[in-house]
FIMAR-766419 format. One record per residue: residue in three letters; z, x, y of N, C-alpha, C in turn; residue number from 1. Coordinates in nm, 4 decimals. Layout:
<sites>
+------+----------+----------+----------+----------+----------+----------+----------+----------+----------+-----+
| code |       nw |       nu |       nv |      caw |      cau |      cav |       cw |       cu |       cv | pos |
+------+----------+----------+----------+----------+----------+----------+----------+----------+----------+-----+
|  Ala |        Z |        X |        Y |        Z |        X |        Y |        Z |        X |        Y | NUM |
...
+------+----------+----------+----------+----------+----------+----------+----------+----------+----------+-----+
</sites>
This chain:
<sites>
+------+----------+----------+----------+----------+----------+----------+----------+----------+----------+-----+
| code |       nw |       nu |       nv |      caw |      cau |      cav |       cw |       cu |       cv | pos |
+------+----------+----------+----------+----------+----------+----------+----------+----------+----------+-----+
|  Met |   2.5262 |  -2.0434 |   1.4529 |   2.5082 |  -2.1024 |   1.5604 |   2.4423 |  -2.1924 |   1.5058 |   1 |
|  Asn |   2.4705 |  -2.3331 |   1.5767 |   2.4137 |  -2.4459 |   1.5153 |   2.2777 |  -2.5092 |   1.5562 |   2 |
|  Trp |   2.1849 |  -2.5671 |   1.5404 |   2.0668 |  -2.5666 |   1.5885 |   2.0837 |  -2.6516 |   1.7380 |   3 |
|  Phe |   2.1665 |  -2.7193 |   1.7697 |   2.1441 |  -2.7598 |   1.9031 |   2.1887 |  -2.6425 |   1.9914 |   4 |
|  Trp |   2.2540 |  -2.5352 |   1.9662 |   2.3079 |  -2.4459 |   2.0708 |   2.1809 |  -2.3474 |   2.0689 |   5 |
|  Phe |   2.0862 |  -2.3172 |   1.9697 |   2.0041 |  -2.2584 |   1.9504 |   1.8883 |  -2.2764 |   2.0017 |   6 |
|  Leu |   1.8564 |  -2.4587 |   2.0176 |   1.7446 |  -2.4905 |   2.1332 |   1.8112 |  -2.4688 |   2.2560 |   7 |
|  Val |   1.9262 |  -2.4763 |   2.3006 |   1.9381 |  -2.4746 |   2.4180 |   1.9583 |  -2.3879 |   2.4989 |   8 |
|  Ile |   2.0340 |  -2.2556 |   2.4034 |   2.0101 |  -2.1099 |   2.4769 |   1.8289 |  -2.0570 |   2.4539 |   9 |
|  Gly |   1.7624 |  -2.1182 |   2.3606 |   1.6325 |  -2.0863 |   2.3773 |   1.5736 |  -2.1429 |   2.5081 |  10 |
|  Ala |   1.5679 |  -2.2868 |   2.5270 |   1.5347 |  -2.3537 |   2.6472 |   1.5841 |  -2.2513 |   2.7916 |  11 |
|  Ile |   1.7306 |  -2.2262 |   2.7937 |   1.7509 |  -2.1457 |   2.8740 |   1.6965 |  -2.0229 |   2.9111 |  12 |
|  Ala |   1.6754 |  -1.9604 |   2.8089 |   1.6461 |  -1.7969 |   2.8127 |   1.4877 |  -1.7952 |   2.8386 |  13 |
|  Gly |   1.3950 |  -1.9244 |   2.7599 |   1.2538 |  -1.9500 |   2.8463 |   1.2587 |  -1.9453 |   2.9673 |  14 |
|  Trp |   1.3362 |  -2.0308 |   3.0320 |   1.3287 |  -2.0770 |   3.1670 |   1.3856 |  -1.9470 |   3.2644 |  15 |
|  Leu |   1.4721 |  -1.8915 |   3.1900 |   1.5307 |  -1.7619 |   3.2731 |   1.3842 |  -1.6725 |   3.2860 |  16 |
|  Ala |   1.3298 |  -1.6346 |   3.1751 |   1.2415 |  -1.5397 |   3.1466 |   1.1073 |  -1.5802 |   3.2490 |  17 |
|  Gly |   1.0884 |  -1.7176 |   3.2594 |   0.9666 |  -1.7407 |   3.3618 |   0.9913 |  -1.7005 |   3.5155 |  18 |
|  Val |   1.1190 |  -1.7549 |   3.5510 |   1.1903 |  -1.7072 |   3.6710 |   1.1965 |  -1.5660 |   3.7035 |  19 |
|  Leu |   1.2246 |  -1.4995 |   3.5878 |   1.2184 |  -1.3254 |   3.6240 |   1.0820 |  -1.2958 |   3.6606 |  20 |
|  Thr |   0.9809 |  -1.3516 |   3.5720 |   0.8671 |  -1.2857 |   3.5567 |   0.7711 |  -1.3842 |   3.6849 |  21 |
|  Gln |   0.8019 |  -1.4730 |   3.7696 |   0.7431 |  -1.5492 |   3.8552 |   0.6596 |  -1.6130 |   3.8140 |  22 |
|  Gly |   0.6685 |  -1.6531 |   3.6515 |   0.5884 |  -1.7521 |   3.6253 |   0.5820 |  -1.9008 |   3.6900 |  23 |
|  Arg |   0.4969 |  -2.0244 |   3.6713 |   0.5249 |  -2.1465 |   3.6565 |   0.5670 |  -2.2424 |   3.5494 |  24 |
|  Gly |   0.6209 |  -2.1195 |   3.4249 |   0.7029 |  -2.2196 |   3.3346 |   0.5922 |  -2.2948 |   3.2463 |  25 |
|  Phe |   0.6504 |  -2.3471 |   3.1005 |   0.5901 |  -2.4121 |   3.0761 |   0.6445 |  -2.5957 |   2.9675 |  26 |
|  Gly |   0.7285 |  -2.6073 |   3.0989 |   0.7730 |  -2.7237 |   3.0461 |   0.8740 |  -2.6965 |   2.9568 |  27 |
|  Leu |   0.9799 |  -2.8034 |   2.9617 |   1.0979 |  -2.7999 |   2.8492 |   1.0433 |  -2.7608 |   2.7050 |  28 |
|  Leu |   0.9851 |  -2.7939 |   2.6198 |   0.9324 |  -2.7852 |   2.5035 |   0.8809 |  -2.6042 |   2.5122 |  29 |
|  Gly |   0.7602 |  -2.5862 |   2.6176 |   0.7220 |  -2.4833 |   2.6161 |   0.8190 |  -2.3678 |   2.6421 |  30 |
|  Asp |   0.9243 |  -2.3830 |   2.7694 |   0.9918 |  -2.2895 |   2.7767 |   1.1003 |  -2.2506 |   2.6295 |  31 |
|  Met |   1.1345 |  -2.3596 |   2.5533 |   1.2073 |  -2.3592 |   2.4458 |   1.1341 |  -2.2643 |   2.3575 |  32 |
|  Ala |   1.0004 |  -2.2988 |   2.3263 |   0.9100 |  -2.2399 |   2.2115 |   0.9301 |  -2.0551 |   2.2916 |  33 |
|  Val |   0.8987 |  -2.0414 |   2.4276 |   0.9077 |  -1.8656 |   2.4450 |   1.0437 |  -1.8425 |   2.4045 |  34 |
|  Gly |   1.1200 |  -1.9000 |   2.4374 |   1.2891 |  -1.8410 |   2.4555 |   1.3129 |  -1.8331 |   2.2984 |  35 |
|  Ile |   1.2706 |  -1.9244 |   2.2224 |   1.2736 |  -1.9217 |   2.0599 |   1.2056 |  -1.7838 |   2.0064 |  36 |
|  Val |   1.0971 |  -1.7928 |   2.0330 |   1.0201 |  -1.6595 |   1.9870 |   1.0634 |  -1.5500 |   2.0714 |  37 |
|  Gly |   1.1057 |  -1.5478 |   2.2069 |   1.1942 |  -1.4188 |   2.2510 |   1.3094 |  -1.3965 |   2.1812 |  38 |
|  Ala |   1.3796 |  -1.4764 |   2.1395 |   1.5045 |  -1.4736 |   2.0461 |   1.4660 |  -1.3583 |   1.9198 |  39 |
|  Leu |   1.3755 |  -1.4121 |   1.8697 |   1.3213 |  -1.3114 |   1.7444 |   1.2602 |  -1.1700 |   1.7798 |  40 |
|  Val |   1.1705 |  -1.1352 |   1.9125 |   1.1549 |  -1.0383 |   1.9560 |   1.2511 |  -0.9408 |   2.0168 |  41 |
|  Gly |   1.3316 |  -1.0060 |   2.0697 |   1.5163 |  -0.9577 |   2.1339 |   1.5331 |  -0.8939 |   2.0151 |  42 |
|  Gly |   1.5816 |  -0.9725 |   1.9188 |   1.6604 |  -0.9303 |   1.8422 |   1.5923 |  -0.8062 |   1.7523 |  43 |
|  Phe |   1.4576 |  -0.8080 |   1.7429 |   1.3804 |  -0.7205 |   1.6453 |   1.3924 |  -0.5501 |   1.7452 |  44 |
|  Val |   1.3755 |  -0.5893 |   1.8705 |   1.3555 |  -0.5032 |   1.9692 |   1.5399 |  -0.4407 |   1.9580 |  45 |
|  Phe |   1.6044 |  -0.4843 |   1.9856 |   1.7520 |  -0.4435 |   2.0043 |   1.8279 |  -0.3578 |   1.8346 |  46 |
|  Thr |   1.7687 |  -0.4365 |   1.7514 |   1.7929 |  -0.3816 |   1.6089 |   1.7573 |  -0.2200 |   1.6598 |  47 |
|  Leu |   1.6321 |  -0.2198 |   1.6905 |   1.5526 |  -0.1296 |   1.6561 |   1.6273 |   0.0244 |   1.7322 |  48 |
|  Leu |   1.6717 |  -0.0485 |   1.8428 |   1.7693 |   0.0389 |   1.9352 |   1.8785 |   0.0497 |   1.9120 |  49 |
|  Gly |   1.9350 |  -0.0433 |   1.7919 |   2.0905 |  -0.0171 |   1.7816 |   2.1663 |  -0.0575 |   1.8488 |  50 |
|  Leu |   2.1261 |  -0.1552 |   1.9352 |   2.2127 |  -0.2401 |   2.0108 |   2.2144 |  -0.3945 |   1.9241 |  51 |
|  Gln |   2.3383 |  -0.4533 |   1.9810 |   2.4005 |  -0.5809 |   1.9082 |   2.4973 |  -0.6426 |   2.0049 |  52 |
|  Trp |   2.4447 |  -0.7464 |   2.0371 |   2.5485 |  -0.8479 |   2.1171 |   2.5996 |  -0.9778 |   2.0398 |  53 |
|  Phe |   2.7198 |  -0.9975 |   2.0457 |   2.7755 |  -1.1390 |   1.9831 |   2.7855 |  -1.2033 |   2.0921 |  54 |
|  Gly |   2.7905 |  -1.3623 |   2.0771 |   2.8412 |  -1.4684 |   2.0965 |   2.7509 |  -1.5145 |   2.1957 |  55 |
|  Ala |   2.7594 |  -1.6594 |   2.2992 |   2.7015 |  -1.7257 |   2.3328 |   2.6153 |  -1.6391 |   2.4104 |  56 |
|  Leu |   2.6865 |  -1.5560 |   2.5355 |   2.6147 |  -1.4692 |   2.6322 |   2.5210 |  -1.3596 |   2.5775 |  57 |
|  Gly |   2.5702 |  -1.2824 |   2.4892 |   2.4681 |  -1.1808 |   2.3753 |   2.3529 |  -1.2415 |   2.3445 |  58 |
|  Ala |   2.3339 |  -1.3741 |   2.3031 |   2.2547 |  -1.4768 |   2.2300 |   2.1247 |  -1.5051 |   2.3636 |  59 |
|  Leu |   2.1981 |  -1.5097 |   2.4551 |   2.1168 |  -1.5567 |   2.5455 |   2.0867 |  -1.4298 |   2.6217 |  60 |
|  Ile |   2.1079 |  -1.3096 |   2.6416 |   2.0668 |  -1.2106 |   2.7136 |   1.9377 |  -1.1499 |   2.6205 |  61 |
|  Thr |   1.9924 |  -1.1625 |   2.4783 |   1.8942 |  -1.1092 |   2.3953 |   1.7503 |  -1.2118 |   2.3894 |  62 |
|  Ala |   1.7757 |  -1.2973 |   2.3711 |   1.6809 |  -1.3846 |   2.4074 |   1.6129 |  -1.4322 |   2.5473 |  63 |
|  Thr |   1.6459 |  -1.3784 |   2.6379 |   1.5749 |  -1.3825 |   2.7733 |   1.5210 |  -1.2485 |   2.7510 |  64 |
|  Val |   1.5324 |  -1.1527 |   2.6962 |   1.5092 |  -1.0172 |   2.7379 |   1.3649 |  -0.9703 |   2.6453 |  65 |
|  Gly |   1.3787 |  -1.0749 |   2.5153 |   1.2604 |  -1.0697 |   2.4358 |   1.1654 |  -1.1607 |   2.4889 |  66 |
|  Ala |   1.1952 |  -1.2721 |   2.5907 |   1.0890 |  -1.3507 |   2.6217 |   1.0507 |  -1.3092 |   2.7450 |  67 |
|  Val |   1.0886 |  -1.2109 |   2.8373 |   1.0219 |  -1.1307 |   2.9198 |   0.9358 |  -1.0472 |   2.8973 |  68 |
|  Leu |   0.9783 |  -1.0025 |   2.7530 |   0.8867 |  -0.9143 |   2.6815 |   0.7749 |  -0.9364 |   2.6179 |  69 |
|  Leu |   0.7599 |  -1.0631 |   2.5907 |   0.7010 |  -1.1828 |   2.5220 |   0.5771 |  -1.2137 |   2.6153 |  70 |
|  Leu |   0.6325 |  -1.2672 |   2.7444 |   0.5655 |  -1.3170 |   2.8522 |   0.4708 |  -1.1810 |   2.9028 |  71 |
|  Gly |   0.5015 |  -1.0858 |   2.9289 |   0.4578 |  -0.9758 |   2.9670 |   0.3698 |  -0.9110 |   2.8693 |  72 |
|  Val |   0.3969 |  -0.9379 |   2.7303 |   0.2345 |  -0.9021 |   2.6497 |   0.1460 |  -0.9631 |   2.6651 |  73 |
|  Leu |   0.1886 |  -1.1021 |   2.6583 |   0.0858 |  -1.2253 |   2.7087 |   0.0458 |  -1.2330 |   2.8182 |  74 |
|  Arg |   0.0693 |  -1.1636 |   2.9491 |  -0.0189 |  -1.1738 |   3.0650 |  -0.1250 |  -1.0620 |   3.0165 |  75 |
|  Leu |  -0.0810 |  -0.9635 |   2.9810 |  -0.1214 |  -0.8353 |   2.9700 |  -0.2748 |  -0.8658 |   2.8788 |  76 |
|  Thr |  -0.2880 |  -0.9536 |   2.7663 |  -0.3483 |  -0.9865 |   2.6815 |  -0.4235 |  -1.0923 |   2.7041 |  77 |
|  Cys |  -0.4128 |  -1.2142 |   2.7683 |  -0.4372 |  -1.3167 |   2.7784 |  -0.4942 |  -1.3649 |   2.9108 |  78 |
|  Arg |  -0.6045 |  -1.3621 |   2.9673 |  -0.6414 |  -1.3869 |   3.0918 |  -0.6392 |  -1.5086 |   3.1440 |  79 |
|  Arg |  -0.6399 |  -1.6141 |   3.0507 |  -0.6574 |  -1.7511 |   3.0597 |  -0.5383 |  -1.8310 |   3.0729 |  80 |
|  Cys |  -0.3985 |  -1.7466 |   2.9760 |  -0.2801 |  -1.8118 |   2.9822 |  -0.2110 |  -1.8567 |   3.0613 |  81 |
|  Pro |  -0.1644 |  -1.9526 |   3.0826 |  -0.0716 |  -2.0510 |   3.2091 |   0.0441 |  -1.9617 |   3.2625 |  82 |
|  Thr |   0.0360 |  -1.8712 |   3.2100 |   0.1542 |  -1.7874 |   3.2413 |   0.1547 |  -1.7063 |   3.4179 |  83 |
+------+----------+----------+----------+----------+----------+----------+----------+----------+----------+-----+
</sites>
């Protein structure tokens, strides 16, 4: 996957995670960061569970699930975070 699609999927996943968790969002760059880190978290969690999805839709689902997990952990640990 080239860098452009990696950033697009990260931005969409970060935005979706914000919508799913009733957050205010972080703007385009913040959503991209949440989505990209979420992709790493989701890939790690899915690998531990033995799940592997392919293609753009699989990457989007993995990144979104990871971003939702990331936002959940941030909300539990950081009281002043803008999430």
